C-alpha positions, 0 to 999 in steps of 0.5 A, spaced: 571 459 031 578 458 034 580 456 041 585 460 044 592 460 039 597 454 042 603 453 039 603 446 035 608 442 032 608 443 024 609 436 023 602 432 023 606 426 024 610 428 031 604 432 034 603 428 040 609 430 044 610 433 051 611 440 048 604 440 045 601 439 052 604 445 054 599 451 054 593 446 054 595 443 061 594 446 067 601 447 071 599 443 077 597 437 072 604 438 068 608 435 074 604 429 074 605 428 066 608 421 064 608 418 057 607 411 057 605 405 052 603 410 047 599 415 051 600 421 056 598 419 063 596 424 068 593 419 074 598 416 079 594 410 081 594 404 076 588 400 075 587 393 077 587 388 071 580 386 073 577 393 073 580 393 066 576 387 064 570 390 067 570 397 064 571 393 057 565 389 058 561 395 061 563 399 055 562 393 050 555 391 052 552 398 053 555 400 046 552 394 043 545 396 046 545 403 044 547 401 037 542 396 036 536 399 040 538 406 038 542 411 034 547 406 030 554 408 029 553 411 021 547 415 024 551 418 029 557 419 025 552 423 020 549 427 025 556 429 027 558 431 020 552 435 020 552 439 026 560 440 027 562 441 020 569 439 021 574 439 016 579 445 018 584 445 024 580 445 029 582 443 036 578 437 039 577 433 045 573 427 046 572 425 053 571 418 056 573 416 049 574 408 051 578 404 045 578 411 041 574 409 035 570 415 035 576 419 036 580 416 030 573 418 026 573 425 028 581 426 027 579 423 020 575 430 019 581 434 020 586 438 016 593 442 017 594 442 025 588 440 027 588 434 032 584 430 037 585 428 044 582 422 047 581 422 054 579 416 059 581 414 066 582 407 064 589 404 062 586 398 059 582 403 054 588 407 053 592 401 051 586 399 046 586 406 043 593 406 042 593 399 039 587 400 034 585 407 033 592 411 033 593 416 027 597 422 026 591 427 029 589 422 034 593 422 041 591 419 047 591 421 055 589 418 061 586 423 066 580 424 070 574 426 066 571 429 072 576 434 073 579 435 066 586 437 066 586 443 061 586 450 061 579 454 060 577 455 053 582 450 050 578 446 045 573 448 039 569 442 039 568 437 046 565 431 045 563 425 049 560 419 045 557 413 048 561 414 055 557 419 059 552 414 062 558 410 064 560 416 069 559 416 076 558 423 076 556 425 069 553 432 071 560 434 073 563 431 067 558 435 062 560 442 066 567 441 065 566 439 058 563 446 058 569 449 061 574 447 056 570 449 050 572 456 047 567 461 046 563 459 039 565 452 040 560 446 039 559 440 044 556 434 042 554 428 047 551 421 045 548 417 051 543 413 053 535 415 054 530 412 057 526 411 051 518 411 050 516 404 049 516 398 055 521 394 051 526 399 051 525 401 058 526 394 060 532 393 056 535 399 059 533 397 066 537 390 064 543 394 062 543 398 068 542 392 073 548 388 069 553 393 068 551 399 072 549 404 067 546 410 068 540 412 064 538 419 062 531 422 061 530 426 055 530 433 059 536 432 064 542 433 059 539 439 055 537 442 062 544 442 064 547 445 058 542 450 058 544 452 065 551 452 064 550 458 058 550 453 052 545 455 046 542 452 040 541 446 043 538 440 039 536 433 041 535 427 037 532 421 040 531 414 038 530 408 042 534 408 048 539 413 045 540 420 044 544 425 041 545 432 043 549 438 040 550 445 043 554 451 042 557 456 047 556 463 045 561 467 042 564 473 046 561 478 041 554 475 043 555 476 051 557 484 049 551 485 045 547 482 051 550 487 056 549 492 051 541 491 051 541 491 059 
């Protein structure tokens, strides 16, 4: 499982430079690319300070809710380890990465020229990520998560960990995640779930009311991934959270299907 081959700096400590983006980023987005405060910025407008504080409050509150009423960080990371089996030179995309904690975790599983790009639309989240979660294989980009700036089939793994429920257009985000995933690659999502008990439903309703969090049921995300052509879809639900993995079929599998028709 490898994404289309891209030229990467052989020095892992100098991996993030404009040169790395060439071949990854679409030509029309390259023109707006700027490097600032330790991350690459593809969005022209800057957010207001108040909006940044709101974003941090929403993410902190909902992450705490999901992890106390659902799958804990160690459990999610264990599931990531079992489902993705990272450890090589994979090219990984972390969508809606927030402060970059999981981006750094993913980067820690890689070797050689493997790297993770953490993408978020919030400048305040980017600054937090650069300050607290930078590393030789973890780099950050501010971009629209509903319109990822990357060419098709660029990444071996695409993840969205505790961020999809904060998006105004989560289905669009999922569809674009599939677009940039290489054939044979794996996609992973951890997000909210309505839950089965009355207590969990009340907790999620409170979170949604206070913070504008989207609450998914247990069927929506698997259905979207299936309609996008993903296979081997697996789901773990606990309390108010769910963890989903899926695989994009390799080209050889498409060839076999066509030959059987």
